[in-house]
C-alpha positions in Angstrom: 92.2 -77.5 -20.2 92.7 -75.7 -23.5 96.4 -75.5 -24.3 96.2 -71.8 -25.1 94.7 -71.0 -21.7 97.5 -72.9 -19.8 99.8 -70.8 -17.7 103.5 -71.4 -17.9 106.0 -70.9 -15.0 108.8 -68.4 -15.6 111.2 -71.4 -16.0 109.0 -73.1 -18.6 108.6 -69.9 -20.5 112.3 -69.1 -20.4 113.2 -72.6 -21.6 110.7 -72.4 -24.5 112.5 -69.3 -25.7 116.1 -70.2 -24.9 116.6 -67.3 -22.5 117.4 -67.1 -18.8 114.8 -66.7 -16.1 116.6 -63.6 -14.8 116.3 -62.0 -18.2 112.5 -62.3 -17.9 112.6 -60.9 -14.4 114.6 -58.0 -15.6 112.2 -57.4 -18.5 109.4 -57.3 -16.0 111.4 -54.9 -13.7 112.0 -52.4 -16.5 108.4 -52.8 -17.9 109.6 -54.2 -21.2 107.7 -57.5 -21.0 105.3 -58.3 -18.1 104.0 -61.7 -17.1 100.4 -62.5 -17.7 99.8 -63.2 -14.0 101.7 -62.6 -10.8 100.5 -64.8 -7.9 99.5 -62.4 -5.1 100.6 -64.7 -2.3 104.1 -65.7 -3.5 105.0 -63.3 -6.3 105.5 -66.1 -8.8 105.3 -65.0 -12.4 103.3 -66.9 -15.0 103.1 -66.5 -18.8 100.6 -67.7 -21.3 100.4 -68.9 -24.9 99.4 -65.6 -26.4 102.6 -63.9 -24.9 104.7 -66.8 -26.3 103.3 -66.4 -29.8 102.8 -62.7 -30.2 104.9 -60.6 -27.9 108.3 -62.2 -27.1 109.2 -62.8 -30.7 109.8 -59.0 -31.1 112.3 -59.2 -28.3 114.3 -61.9 -30.1 114.8 -59.6 -33.0 115.8 -56.6 -30.8 119.2 -55.0 -30.9 120.8 -54.2 -27.6 124.1 -53.2 -26.1 125.9 -51.2 -23.4 128.0 -48.1 -23.2 131.0 -47.5 -21.1 132.7 -44.1 -20.7 136.2 -43.8 -22.1 137.6 -42.9 -18.6 136.4 -46.3 -17.3 137.9 -48.1 -20.3 141.3 -46.4 -19.8 141.1 -47.5 -16.1 140.5 -51.1 -17.2 137.0 -51.1 -15.7 135.0 -53.1 -18.3 132.1 -54.2 -16.2 130.6 -50.9 -14.8 128.3 -49.8 -17.6 127.0 -46.3 -17.9 124.0 -47.0 -20.2 122.1 -49.8 -21.7 120.1 -49.5 -24.9 117.5 -51.8 -26.5 116.0 -51.2 -29.9 112.8 -53.2 -30.5 111.5 -53.6 -34.0 108.1 -52.1 -34.7 105.5 -54.5 -36.1 
């Protein structure tokens, strides 16, 4: 099989990029980065070479962060975020 046509499991793809599988699942959930294939019977996500080379690199260069209201900060609540932002560089 041609290496570029090989599908990678979510674990393999995450390991190649040094990120967590749950991060990829979250990217899929919010529509930021979708797998190449989702197996219809079991829901497993698969990625391919072209995604590895051309799409995910932009996410590595992204800036991201969270926002917490001042009321929550004054109350000592540092884990209940109000907003999340991601800025992805344009090619």
